[in-house]
C-alpha positions in Angstrom: 10.3 -37.6 -24.9 9.2 -39.8 -21.9 10.4 -37.9 -18.4 10.6 -39.5 -14.6 10.1 -37.2 -12.4 11.0 -38.3 -8.5 9.1 -36.6 -5.8 6.1 -34.9 -6.0 6.4 -32.0 -3.5 6.3 -28.4 -5.0 9.1 -28.6 -7.3 8.4 -31.6 -8.6 4.6 -31.7 -9.1 4.9 -28.4 -10.4 7.8 -29.6 -12.8 6.4 -32.6 -13.9 2.8 -31.0 -14.4 4.6 -28.2 -17.0 6.8 -30.3 -18.5 3.1 -32.7 -19.4 2.1 -29.9 -21.1 4.8 -29.3 -23.2 3.8 -32.7 -25.0 6.0 -35.0 -22.7 5.1 -38.2 -21.4 5.7 -38.1 -17.4 5.6 -40.0 -14.4 5.9 -38.8 -11.4 6.9 -41.0 -8.4 6.3 -40.6 -4.8 6.3 -43.4 -1.8 3.5 -41.9 0.0 0.7 -44.4 -1.4 -2.2 -42.2 0.2 -0.2 -38.8 -1.6 -0.3 -41.4 -5.0 -4.0 -41.7 -4.6 -4.9 -38.9 -4.0 -3.0 -37.4 -7.1 -3.9 -40.1 -9.3 -8.4 -38.7 -8.6 -7.2 -35.4 -9.3 -6.2 -34.2 -5.9 -3.5 -31.5 -5.4 -1.7 -31.6 -2.3 -0.7 -28.0 -2.2 -2.5 -24.6 -3.0 -0.8 -23.3 -6.2 -3.1 -20.8 -8.9 -4.0 -23.1 -11.6 -2.4 -26.2 -10.9 -5.5 -28.5 -10.6 -6.9 -27.4 -13.9 -3.5 -28.2 -16.2 -3.1 -31.0 -14.0 -6.5 -32.9 -15.0 -6.0 -32.0 -18.7 -2.7 -33.8 -19.0 -3.9 -36.8 -16.8 -6.6 -37.1 -19.4 -4.7 -36.3 -22.2 -2.6 -40.0 -20.6 0.5 -37.6 -20.3 0.6 -37.3 -16.9 0.6 -40.5 -14.5 1.9 -40.8 -10.7 3.1 -44.2 -9.1 5.4 -45.4 -6.6 7.3 -47.8 -8.4 10.6 -45.8 -9.0 11.6 -48.3 -11.3 8.9 -48.6 -14.0 9.1 -44.7 -13.9 12.6 -44.8 -14.8 12.1 -47.9 -17.9 12.6 -46.1 -21.4 13.3 -42.4 -19.8 15.2 -39.8 -21.6 15.4 -38.2 -18.5 14.7 -38.8 -14.6 14.8 -35.6 -12.2 15.6 -35.7 -8.7 13.2 -33.1 -6.9 13.1 -34.5 -3.6 13.8 -31.5 0.0 16.7 -29.9 0.6 15.8 -29.0 4.0 18.0 -27.3 6.1 19.9 -30.1 8.5 19.5 -29.5 12.0 22.3 -28.2 14.1 25.2 -26.8 10.9 23.1 -25.3 8.1 23.8 -27.9 5.8 21.2 -28.7 3.1 20.2 -32.4 3.9 20.8 -34.4 1.2 20.2 -37.8 2.3 16.9 -38.3 0.0 19.0 -36.6 -2.8 21.4 -39.8 -2.5 19.2 -41.8 -1.7 16.8 -41.3 -5.0 20.6 -40.9 -7.4 21.3 -44.7 -5.7 17.7 -46.6 -6.2 17.5 -44.4 -9.8 21.0 -45.8 -10.4 19.7 -49.3 -9.9 16.9 -49.1 -11.9 18.4 -47.8 -14.7 18.3 -50.2 -17.9 19.4 -47.6 -21.0 21.1 -44.2 -21.7 19.4 -41.4 -19.5 19.9 -38.2 -18.2 19.8 -37.6 -14.4 18.8 -34.1 -13.5 19.0 -32.2 -10.2 15.9 -30.2 -10.2 16.4 -30.2 -6.1 18.3 -26.6 -4.8 21.9 -28.9 -3.8 25.2 -27.2 -2.7 27.8 -26.7 -5.2 29.6 -29.9 -5.7 26.3 -32.2 -5.0 26.3 -33.2 -9.0 29.2 -34.7 -8.7 28.6 -36.6 -5.4 25.1 -37.5 -7.7 27.2 -39.0 -10.3 29.1 -40.7 -8.2 26.1 -42.6 -6.4 24.4 -43.4 -9.3 27.8 -45.5 -10.4 27.9 -47.7 -7.7 24.5 -49.1 -8.7 24.2 -48.6 -12.1 26.9 -51.2 -13.2 27.5 -50.5 -17.0 24.9 -48.6 -18.3 25.4 -45.3 -19.1 24.2 -41.8 -18.0 25.0 -38.8 -18.1 24.1 -35.7 -14.7 22.4 -32.0 -15.4 21.8 -29.9 -12.8 18.3 -27.7 -13.3 17.9 -25.6 -10.6 14.0 -23.9 -10.4 12.9 -20.4 -10.0 9.3 -20.9 -8.9 8.0 -18.6 -6.8 4.9 -19.7 -4.6 1.4 -18.2 -6.0 3.3 -17.7 -9.8 4.8 -21.3 -10.3 3.1 -22.1 -13.7 3.7 -19.0 -14.8 6.6 -18.7 -14.0 7.7 -22.5 -15.8 5.9 -21.8 -18.9 7.0 -18.0 -19.1 10.8 -18.0 -17.6 13.0 -15.7 -17.0 15.6 -18.2 -17.8 16.3 -21.6 -17.8 19.3 -22.7 -16.3 21.5 -26.0 -17.4 24.7 -27.1 -16.5 25.8 -30.4 -18.6 29.3 -31.5 -19.7 28.5 -33.9 -22.2 27.2 -32.7 -25.9 24.3 -35.9 -25.4 23.1 -35.2 -22.3 23.0 -31.0 -23.6 21.1 -32.9 -26.6 18.3 -34.4 -24.2 18.1 -31.3 -21.8 17.7 -28.7 -25.4 14.6 -31.0 -26.7 12.7 -31.4 -23.1 13.0 -26.9 -23.3 12.6 -27.1 -26.8 8.9 -25.4 -26.7 10.6 -22.4 -24.4 13.0 -22.5 -26.7 10.9 -22.2 -29.6 9.2 -19.1 -28.1 13.0 -17.5 -27.8 13.2 -17.8 -23.8 16.2 -18.2 -22.8 18.3 -21.0 -22.0 22.0 -20.6 -20.2 24.4 -24.0 -20.8 27.1 -23.6 -18.3 29.2 -26.5 -15.7 27.4 -28.3 -13.2 29.3 -25.8 -10.7 28.1 -23.1 -11.9 24.8 -23.9 -12.6 24.3 -24.9 -8.6 26.0 -21.7 -8.0 23.6 -19.6 -9.8 20.6 -20.5 -7.5 21.7 -20.0 -4.2 23.6 -16.6 -5.8 20.1 -16.0 -6.9 18.3 -16.3 -3.7 20.3 -14.7 -1.6 20.7 -11.8 -3.4 17.4 -11.4 -3.7 16.9 -12.1 0.1 19.6 -9.3 0.6 17.3 -6.5 -1.3 14.3 -7.7 0.8 16.5 -6.9 4.5 17.9 -3.7 2.7 14.8 -2.2 2.2 13.8 -3.2 5.4 16.5 -1.6 7.1 15.7 1.4 5.7 12.4 1.3 6.4 13.5 1.4 10.2 16.0 4.1 9.1 12.7 5.9 7.6 10.6 5.8 10.9 13.2 8.0 12.6 13.9 10.6 10.6 10.1 10.8 8.9 10.6 9.7 5.7 8.4 7.2 4.1 9.5 4.6 3.0 7.4 3.8 -0.3 8.6 6.8 -1.6 12.1 5.7 -1.1 11.9 2.4 -2.5 9.6 3.8 -5.2 12.5 6.3 -6.3 15.3 4.0 -6.0 13.4 1.3 -8.0 13.4 3.7 -10.9 17.1 3.5 -11.5 17.8 0.3 -14.2 20.5 -0.7 -12.0 18.4 -1.2 -8.8 14.8 -2.1 -10.2 11.8 -2.5 -8.4 11.3 -5.5 -7.5 11.6 -6.8 -4.3 11.9 -3.4 -2.1 8.6 -3.6 -0.3 9.1 -3.3 3.5 7.4 -5.8 6.0 8.4 -8.3 8.3 10.8 -10.4 6.6 11.3 -12.9 4.3 10.0 -16.6 4.8 9.1 -19.4 2.1 10.7 -22.9 1.3 14.1 -21.2 -0.4 15.6 -17.8 1.1 15.9 -19.1 4.5 17.0 -22.2 3.6 19.3 -21.2 0.6 20.9 -18.2 2.5 21.9 -20.5 5.8 23.2 -23.1 3.0 25.3 -20.6 1.0 26.1 -18.9 4.0 28.0 -22.4 5.6 29.4 -23.0 1.7 31.9 -20.0 2.1 32.3 -21.3 5.5 33.6 -24.8 4.4 35.6 -23.0 1.5 36.8 -20.0 3.7 35.4 -17.4 1.9 33.2 -15.8 4.5 29.6 -15.0 2.8 29.5 -12.1 5.1 26.7 -10.3 3.4 24.5 -13.4 3.6 25.6 -13.7 7.0 24.4 -10.4 8.0 20.9 -10.3 5.6 20.5 -13.7 7.7 20.5 -12.3 11.4 18.9 -8.7 10.4 16.2 -10.7 9.1 15.4 -12.3 12.3 15.5 -9.2 14.1 13.1 -7.7 11.4 10.6 -9.8 12.9 11.3 -9.3 16.4 11.2 -5.1 15.3 7.6 -6.6 14.3 6.5 -7.8 17.7 7.8 -4.4 19.3 5.7 -2.4 17.4 2.8 -4.4 17.9 3.4 -4.1 21.5 3.6 -0.2 21.2 0.2 -0.3 19.4 -1.6 -1.9 22.3 -0.1 0.8 24.9 3.6 -1.6 25.9 1.1 -4.5 27.3 0.0 -7.5 25.3 -1.5 -9.4 28.1 -5.5 -9.8 27.8 -5.4 -7.8 24.8 -7.1 -9.0 21.8 -5.4 -9.0 18.5 -6.9 -10.0 15.0 -3.9 -10.7 12.4 -4.7 -11.6 8.8 -2.8 -13.6 6.8 -0.3 -16.6 8.0 1.2 -17.9 5.1 4.4 -16.2 4.3 3.4 -14.7 1.2 -0.3 -14.7 -0.4 -1.4 -17.2 -3.1 0.3 -20.1 -1.3 -0.6 -22.3 1.5 3.3 -22.3 2.7 3.8 -22.0 6.4 8.0 -22.8 6.1 9.7 -19.7 7.9 6.5 -17.2 7.6 7.1 -14.2 9.8 3.5 -15.5 11.3 5.5 -18.5 13.1 7.6 -15.8 14.9 5.4 -13.5 15.2 2.4 -14.7 16.8 4.0 -17.7 19.1 5.7 -14.5 20.6 2.4 -12.8 21.2 0.4 -15.4 22.3 3.0 -16.7 25.1 2.7 -12.8 26.2 -0.4 -13.2 27.0 -2.5 -11.8 23.7 -5.8 -13.5 22.3 -5.1 -13.9 18.9 -7.2 -14.3 16.2 -6.3 -15.7 12.8 -7.8 -15.2 9.2 -6.3 -16.4 6.2 -7.6 -17.7 3.4 -5.0 -20.8 2.7 -3.0 -21.2 5.8 -5.7 -22.9 8.5 -4.6 -26.0 7.5 -1.1 -25.9 8.4 -1.9 -23.4 10.7 -3.7 -25.3 12.7 -0.6 -26.9 14.3 1.7 -24.4 13.8 -0.1 -21.6 15.7 -1.6 -23.2 18.8 -3.4 -21.0 21.6 -5.0 -19.1 18.8 -8.8 -18.5 17.3 -9.5 -19.3 13.6 -12.1 -17.1 12.4 -13.6 -17.1 8.8 -13.4 -13.3 8.0 -11.4 -9.9 8.7 -14.4 -8.5 10.0 -15.5 -11.3 12.1 -11.9 -11.3 13.5 -12.2 -7.6 14.8 -14.9 -7.8 16.1 -13.8 -6.5 19.9 -10.5 -6.4 19.1 -7.8 -3.8 20.4 -5.7 -4.5 17.3 -5.5 -5.8 13.8 -2.0 -6.8 12.4 -2.2 -6.9 8.4 0.7 -9.6 8.2 0.1 -11.3 4.5 -1.1 -8.8 1.7 -3.9 -11.4 0.6 -6.5 -9.9 -2.7 -8.0 -10.0 0.6 -6.9 -7.3 2.3 -6.3 -5.3 0.0 -9.8 -4.0 -0.4 -11.4 -3.9 3.0 -14.6 -1.4 4.5 -11.8 0.0 6.8 -15.3 2.0 8.4 -16.5 -1.1 8.7 -13.3 -2.8 10.4 -13.0 0.3 12.7 -16.6 0.4 13.6 -16.2 -3.4 14.9 -13.0 -2.9 17.1 -13.5 -2.7 20.7 -9.5 0.1 20.2 -9.8 0.8 16.3 -5.9 0.6 15.6 -4.0 -0.8 12.7 -0.6 -2.4 12.5 -0.4 -2.7 8.6 3.1 -4.2 8.2 2.3 -4.8 4.4 1.6 -1.0 4.1 -1.7 -1.3 2.4 -3.1 1.7 3.2 -2.1 5.1 4.1 -2.3 7.2 7.3 -4.9 9.5 6.0 -7.4 6.4 4.8 -7.4 4.9 8.3 -7.3 7.9 9.8 -10.6 8.7 7.9 -11.7 5.4 8.2 -12.3 6.0 12.3 -9.0 4.5 13.0 -7.3 6.1 16.4 -3.7 5.1 15.1 -2.0 3.6 12.2 1.2 2.3 11.6 3.0 0.9 8.9 6.0 0.4 8.1 9.0 2.1 7.1 6.3 5.4 7.2 
């Protein structure tokens, strides 16, 4: 089956590459000529473990190609995916649908025969109806159907999530569209991965509800962590204890500096706005957004306390700036709130991140980038673990402490234990919720 994937951002590129690995013929479209040329040369513009190998394998097999020509990509395609960005619209919290609607109109003009136009981008409830209207304006008499197929890819584990998903959600309204989508995902159905078929609005809502719930779970345990610090409890023990309850589960119960990334901040804001527009306020989600912002500022206060209440002229080594490990994504990362606050207060900040420097240099001015944690710690007053990259999980704490002017550790991911850090020579250790 031929597929056209409009957009080669994170979702579009991973989805297109993985569909080609299923055996489909996939043509990925992007308007940026430089990006298309790099992809044709096998250069992946994002950091996602294993993606470059899967891409190269399918390009070599002739199943995967890249182009700027949307009309050529759409010609003969059974399914055309819209996988363009839907950033938060400045000023009102809505998802910006300009790129989605522009893609829909361009696809409609290019259609020569029946195809299912599939919205892969995260869009508010009701958007697929608007996509159908946009297609109708330019498609003339060419028949088409619209489907909603939200993505549930975790950055750093996206290929595995696509190939071995918890579920695939498909919103369709005709039997013809259902058959096309079922054929697309047949390799997963054959291995008994669950596929949920529903209507357009339910599929759209599932995506927002899932991300809002996970963001709520993270924020809940971060609030519990703050209380643990006051009452003498250990949030790691609390998380383990409540996570053993099958109704709760252990995932997303790790206390830290707040959620970030490309999905949770954007999708919680969009869901809150959808609720407001329909006179059904999403009060829990609105609170989650507010509390998550407060958590980041709480981390700044914790760092300041560890510097004796004065940040000016203190040298602080920050380990990790991406919003999570195994990605180069800086979108809404806690570091974008925490690091500028430290710099603004007069601290000398050194940064270490295996993949974050490319974006981070522009986003975090006034800082110094260092190759290793030990280099960053040399003569430092404080080390802050902000992202739990594997290379920060097995540090030689004794070596780290010896290099510092004042061996103090702010472990904002609870990677180490207090006793372990103190035994290694740190004067002060502070985790989150402990």
